[in-house]
Every structure is written in structure tokens, then in C-alpha cells.
PyMOL commands that place a pseudoatom at each C-alpha (Angstrom):
pseudoatom trace, name=CA, resn=MET, resi=1, chain=A, elem=C, hetatm=0, pos=[-55.337, 20.210, -80.522]
pseudoatom trace, name=CA, resn=SER, resi=2, chain=A, elem=C, hetatm=0, pos=[-58.845, 19.458, -79.212]
pseudoatom trace, name=CA, resn=PRO, resi=3, chain=A, elem=C, hetatm=0, pos=[-59.623, 16.609, -76.833]
pseudoatom trace, name=CA, resn=VAL, resi=4, chain=A, elem=C, hetatm=0, pos=[-61.467, 13.632, -78.270]
pseudoatom trace, name=CA, resn=ARG, resi=5, chain=A, elem=C, hetatm=0, pos=[-65.085, 13.697, -77.098]
pseudoatom trace, name=CA, resn=LYS, resi=6, chain=A, elem=C, hetatm=0, pos=[-66.738, 10.506, -75.950]
pseudoatom trace, name=CA, resn=PRO, resi=7, chain=A, elem=C, hetatm=0, pos=[-70.286, 10.367, -77.362]
pseudoatom trace, name=CA, resn=TYR, resi=8, chain=A, elem=C, hetatm=0, pos=[-71.638, 8.268, -74.472]
pseudoatom trace, name=CA, resn=LEU, resi=9, chain=A, elem=C, hetatm=0, pos=[-70.725, 10.871, -71.808]
pseudoatom trace, name=CA, resn=THR, resi=10, chain=A, elem=C, hetatm=0, pos=[-72.724, 13.931, -70.823]
pseudoatom trace, name=CA, resn=ALA, resi=11, chain=A, elem=C, hetatm=0, pos=[-70.974, 17.267, -70.508]
pseudoatom trace, name=CA, resn=THR, resi=12, chain=A, elem=C, hetatm=0, pos=[-71.357, 20.532, -68.631]
pseudoatom trace, name=CA, resn=ASP, resi=13, chain=A, elem=C, hetatm=0, pos=[-72.445, 23.799, -70.264]
pseudoatom trace, name=CA, resn=TRP, resi=14, chain=A, elem=C, hetatm=0, pos=[-68.743, 24.438, -70.878]
pseudoatom trace, name=CA, resn=GLY, resi=15, chain=A, elem=C, hetatm=0, pos=[-68.125, 21.085, -72.551]
pseudoatom trace, name=CA, resn=VAL, resi=16, chain=A, elem=C, hetatm=0, pos=[-66.359, 19.368, -69.646]
pseudoatom trace, name=CA, resn=GLU, resi=17, chain=A, elem=C, hetatm=0, pos=[-67.252, 15.681, -69.708]
pseudoatom trace, name=CA, resn=ILE, resi=18, chain=A, elem=C, hetatm=0, pos=[-68.816, 14.060, -66.649]
pseudoatom trace, name=CA, resn=ASN, resi=19, chain=A, elem=C, hetatm=0, pos=[-67.110, 10.721, -66.128]
pseudoatom trace, name=CA, resn=PRO, resi=20, chain=A, elem=C, hetatm=0, pos=[-67.187, 8.997, -62.715]
pseudoatom trace, name=CA, resn=ASP, resi=21, chain=A, elem=C, hetatm=0, pos=[-65.762, 5.814, -64.256]
pseudoatom trace, name=CA, resn=GLY, resi=22, chain=A, elem=C, hetatm=0, pos=[-62.856, 7.900, -65.524]
pseudoatom trace, name=CA, resn=LEU, resi=23, chain=A, elem=C, hetatm=0, pos=[-62.161, 9.006, -61.957]
pseudoatom trace, name=CA, resn=ARG, resi=24, chain=A, elem=C, hetatm=0, pos=[-62.091, 5.375, -60.831]
pseudoatom trace, name=CA, resn=TYR, resi=25, chain=A, elem=C, hetatm=0, pos=[-59.775, 4.460, -63.703]
pseudoatom trace, name=CA, resn=PHE, resi=26, chain=A, elem=C, hetatm=0, pos=[-57.448, 7.368, -62.879]
pseudoatom trace, name=CA, resn=LEU, resi=27, chain=A, elem=C, hetatm=0, pos=[-57.352, 6.430, -59.184]
pseudoatom trace, name=CA, resn=ASN, resi=28, chain=A, elem=C, hetatm=0, pos=[-56.339, 2.914, -60.170]
pseudoatom trace, name=CA, resn=GLU, resi=29, chain=A, elem=C, hetatm=0, pos=[-53.646, 4.205, -62.538]
pseudoatom trace, name=CA, resn=LEU, resi=30, chain=A, elem=C, hetatm=0, pos=[-52.134, 6.496, -59.892]
pseudoatom trace, name=CA, resn=TYR, resi=31, chain=A, elem=C, hetatm=0, pos=[-52.263, 3.896, -57.143]
pseudoatom trace, name=CA, resn=ASP, resi=32, chain=A, elem=C, hetatm=0, pos=[-50.796, 1.167, -59.364]
pseudoatom trace, name=CA, resn=ARG, resi=33, chain=A, elem=C, hetatm=0, pos=[-47.961, 3.480, -60.346]
pseudoatom trace, name=CA, resn=TYR, resi=34, chain=A, elem=C, hetatm=0, pos=[-47.025, 5.004, -56.962]
pseudoatom trace, name=CA, resn=GLN, resi=35, chain=A, elem=C, hetatm=0, pos=[-48.511, 2.699, -54.281]
pseudoatom trace, name=CA, resn=LEU, resi=36, chain=A, elem=C, hetatm=0, pos=[-49.179, 5.713, -52.051]
pseudoatom trace, name=CA, resn=PRO, resi=37, chain=A, elem=C, hetatm=0, pos=[-52.413, 6.828, -50.366]
pseudoatom trace, name=CA, resn=LEU, resi=38, chain=A, elem=C, hetatm=0, pos=[-54.474, 9.169, -52.541]
pseudoatom trace, name=CA, resn=MET, resi=39, chain=A, elem=C, hetatm=0, pos=[-56.602, 12.169, -51.615]
pseudoatom trace, name=CA, resn=ILE, resi=40, chain=A, elem=C, hetatm=0, pos=[-59.077, 13.718, -54.034]
pseudoatom trace, name=CA, resn=VAL, resi=41, chain=A, elem=C, hetatm=0, pos=[-59.296, 17.485, -53.621]
pseudoatom trace, name=CA, resn=GLU, resi=42, chain=A, elem=C, hetatm=0, pos=[-61.690, 19.914, -55.264]
pseudoatom trace, name=CA, resn=ASN, resi=43, chain=A, elem=C, hetatm=0, pos=[-63.831, 17.564, -57.315]
pseudoatom trace, name=CA, resn=GLY, resi=44, chain=A, elem=C, hetatm=0, pos=[-66.972, 19.333, -58.410]
pseudoatom trace, name=CA, resn=LEU, resi=45, chain=A, elem=C, hetatm=0, pos=[-69.388, 20.327, -61.122]
pseudoatom trace, name=CA, resn=GLY, resi=46, chain=A, elem=C, hetatm=0, pos=[-69.270, 23.709, -62.808]
pseudoatom trace, name=CA, resn=VAL, resi=47, chain=A, elem=C, hetatm=0, pos=[-72.688, 24.709, -64.112]
pseudoatom trace, name=CA, resn=LYS, resi=48, chain=A, elem=C, hetatm=0, pos=[-74.669, 27.890, -64.643]
pseudoatom trace, name=CA, resn=ASP, resi=49, chain=A, elem=C, hetatm=0, pos=[-76.867, 27.866, -61.551]
pseudoatom trace, name=CA, resn=THR, resi=50, chain=A, elem=C, hetatm=0, pos=[-80.103, 29.817, -61.546]
pseudoatom trace, name=CA, resn=LEU, resi=51, chain=A, elem=C, hetatm=0, pos=[-81.883, 31.275, -58.540]
pseudoatom trace, name=CA, resn=THR, resi=52, chain=A, elem=C, hetatm=0, pos=[-85.561, 30.403, -58.451]
pseudoatom trace, name=CA, resn=GLU, resi=53, chain=A, elem=C, hetatm=0, pos=[-88.356, 32.570, -57.076]
pseudoatom trace, name=CA, resn=ASP, resi=54, chain=A, elem=C, hetatm=0, pos=[-87.663, 31.208, -53.598]
pseudoatom trace, name=CA, resn=HIS, resi=55, chain=A, elem=C, hetatm=0, pos=[-84.078, 32.574, -53.922]
pseudoatom trace, name=CA, resn=LYS, resi=56, chain=A, elem=C, hetatm=0, pos=[-82.510, 29.128, -53.913]
pseudoatom trace, name=CA, resn=VAL, resi=57, chain=A, elem=C, hetatm=0, pos=[-80.560, 26.977, -56.320]
pseudoatom trace, name=CA, resn=HIS, resi=58, chain=A, elem=C, hetatm=0, pos=[-82.270, 23.616, -56.718]
pseudoatom trace, name=CA, resn=ASP, resi=59, chain=A, elem=C, hetatm=0, pos=[-79.291, 21.611, -57.874]
pseudoatom trace, name=CA, resn=ALA, resi=60, chain=A, elem=C, hetatm=0, pos=[-80.278, 17.960, -58.082]
pseudoatom trace, name=CA, resn=TYR, resi=61, chain=A, elem=C, hetatm=0, pos=[-77.768, 17.736, -60.969]
pseudoatom trace, name=CA, resn=ARG, resi=62, chain=A, elem=C, hetatm=0, pos=[-74.920, 18.548, -58.569]
pseudoatom trace, name=CA, resn=ILE, resi=63, chain=A, elem=C, hetatm=0, pos=[-76.157, 16.011, -56.029]
pseudoatom trace, name=CA, resn=THR, resi=64, chain=A, elem=C, hetatm=0, pos=[-76.258, 13.366, -58.778]
pseudoatom trace, name=CA, resn=TYR, resi=65, chain=A, elem=C, hetatm=0, pos=[-72.748, 14.326, -59.936]
pseudoatom trace, name=CA, resn=LEU, resi=66, chain=A, elem=C, hetatm=0, pos=[-71.299, 14.008, -56.442]
pseudoatom trace, name=CA, resn=ARG, resi=67, chain=A, elem=C, hetatm=0, pos=[-73.211, 10.794, -55.668]
pseudoatom trace, name=CA, resn=GLU, resi=68, chain=A, elem=C, hetatm=0, pos=[-71.930, 9.082, -58.817]
pseudoatom trace, name=CA, resn=HIS, resi=69, chain=A, elem=C, hetatm=0, pos=[-68.338, 10.208, -58.281]
pseudoatom trace, name=CA, resn=ILE, resi=70, chain=A, elem=C, hetatm=0, pos=[-68.359, 9.131, -54.634]
pseudoatom trace, name=CA, resn=LYS, resi=71, chain=A, elem=C, hetatm=0, pos=[-69.767, 5.743, -55.690]
pseudoatom trace, name=CA, resn=ALA, resi=72, chain=A, elem=C, hetatm=0, pos=[-66.886, 5.401, -58.180]
pseudoatom trace, name=CA, resn=VAL, resi=73, chain=A, elem=C, hetatm=0, pos=[-64.381, 6.218, -55.420]
pseudoatom trace, name=CA, resn=LYS, resi=74, chain=A, elem=C, hetatm=0, pos=[-66.035, 3.637, -53.159]
pseudoatom trace, name=CA, resn=GLN, resi=75, chain=A, elem=C, hetatm=0, pos=[-65.708, 1.022, -55.915]
pseudoatom trace, name=CA, resn=ALA, resi=76, chain=A, elem=C, hetatm=0, pos=[-62.028, 1.897, -56.360]
pseudoatom trace, name=CA, resn=ILE, resi=77, chain=A, elem=C, hetatm=0, pos=[-61.489, 1.405, -52.634]
pseudoatom trace, name=CA, resn=GLU, resi=78, chain=A, elem=C, hetatm=0, pos=[-63.603, -1.697, -52.023]
pseudoatom trace, name=CA, resn=GLU, resi=79, chain=A, elem=C, hetatm=0, pos=[-63.334, -3.553, -55.322]
pseudoatom trace, name=CA, resn=ASP, resi=80, chain=A, elem=C, hetatm=0, pos=[-59.937, -2.461, -56.632]
pseudoatom trace, name=CA, resn=GLY, resi=81, chain=A, elem=C, hetatm=0, pos=[-58.002, -1.986, -53.385]
pseudoatom trace, name=CA, resn=VAL, resi=82, chain=A, elem=C, hetatm=0, pos=[-57.044, 1.646, -53.996]
pseudoatom trace, name=CA, resn=ASN, resi=83, chain=A, elem=C, hetatm=0, pos=[-56.001, 3.445, -50.789]
pseudoatom trace, name=CA, resn=VAL, resi=84, chain=A, elem=C, hetatm=0, pos=[-58.041, 6.668, -50.897]
pseudoatom trace, name=CA, resn=ILE, resi=85, chain=A, elem=C, hetatm=0, pos=[-57.714, 8.615, -47.654]
pseudoatom trace, name=CA, resn=GLY, resi=86, chain=A, elem=C, hetatm=0, pos=[-59.882, 11.633, -48.457]
pseudoatom trace, name=CA, resn=TYR, resi=87, chain=A, elem=C, hetatm=0, pos=[-62.331, 13.330, -50.798]
pseudoatom trace, name=CA, resn=THR, resi=88, chain=A, elem=C, hetatm=0, pos=[-63.310, 16.974, -50.904]
pseudoatom trace, name=CA, resn=SER, resi=89, chain=A, elem=C, hetatm=0, pos=[-65.712, 18.780, -53.152]
pseudoatom trace, name=CA, resn=TRP, resi=90, chain=A, elem=C, hetatm=0, pos=[-65.390, 22.328, -54.412]
pseudoatom trace, name=CA, resn=ASP, resi=91, chain=A, elem=C, hetatm=0, pos=[-66.104, 24.940, -51.788]
pseudoatom trace, name=CA, resn=VAL, resi=92, chain=A, elem=C, hetatm=0, pos=[-69.024, 27.315, -51.954]
pseudoatom trace, name=CA, resn=LEU, resi=93, chain=A, elem=C, hetatm=0, pos=[-68.333, 30.688, -53.536]
pseudoatom trace, name=CA, resn=PHE, resi=94, chain=A, elem=C, hetatm=0, pos=[-70.809, 33.486, -52.991]
pseudoatom trace, name=CA, resn=VAL, resi=95, chain=A, elem=C, hetatm=0, pos=[-70.829, 36.546, -55.235]
pseudoatom trace, name=CA, resn=SER, resi=96, chain=A, elem=C, hetatm=0, pos=[-73.358, 39.274, -54.612]
pseudoatom trace, name=CA, resn=VAL, resi=97, chain=A, elem=C, hetatm=0, pos=[-75.397, 40.813, -57.420]
pseudoatom trace, name=CA, resn=GLN, resi=98, chain=A, elem=C, hetatm=0, pos=[-73.629, 44.163, -56.820]
pseudoatom trace, name=CA, resn=GLU, resi=99, chain=A, elem=C, hetatm=0, pos=[-70.215, 42.526, -57.290]
pseudoatom trace, name=CA, resn=GLN, resi=100, chain=A, elem=C, hetatm=0, pos=[-71.341, 40.852, -60.507]
pseudoatom trace, name=CA, resn=ALA, resi=101, chain=A, elem=C, hetatm=0, pos=[-72.381, 44.248, -61.919]
pseudoatom trace, name=CA, resn=LYS, resi=102, chain=A, elem=C, hetatm=0, pos=[-68.899, 45.734, -61.403]
for i in range(1, 102): cmd.bond("trace and resi %d" % i, "trace and resi %d" % (i + 1))
show_as sticks, trace
zoom trace
């Protein structure tokens, strides 16, 4: 069974939908159900990053993703009264070129 895609949402290279409003909705659902403080762990964006000639990843797309999701969490807290006590993004994972070739 395949998930139903929402045509108004963008998606990652792997087809995972990007939906900050969905995060806010889910926070509200969990808080309404359990009335316990919530902590978001490992929220992040999986994309195929590319190193440029300056040996960096210029990832404005990731900054936008995090900004929009953090704004949705802020709305859930301030406008909806959800008790969110923490938010963490994915951690950095470095893999050397030699390891990728193995």
C-alpha cells in the first residue's frame, strides 16, 4: 500500500514530503491526547548534497527546511498551547571518499 501524495507539498529526492504544517498538526494531536510535554528529536532533511569547488555544501534548502519547521513548532507552542520542551535536528555524519569507495 502506497501513501497518498499531497500535490501541494514538495518532496525530497527520495519522495519524502516536506510538511511543517503536518508537524504542527501532529504536535497538537499528541498533546491533546496525552497532555504531556513533548520533545522533537532528529527532525531533518535527507537530500543528496553536493560538494562545490570550494569543498563545501551550500545548503540553503536545509536552512529553509529547518526554519519552516521551527516556525511551525513555535506556532504550536504560542498559538495552540502545546508544551514542547525541546527540538533537535539530525546530527552531522561525515563519510570520507575512501570509505564511500569500499
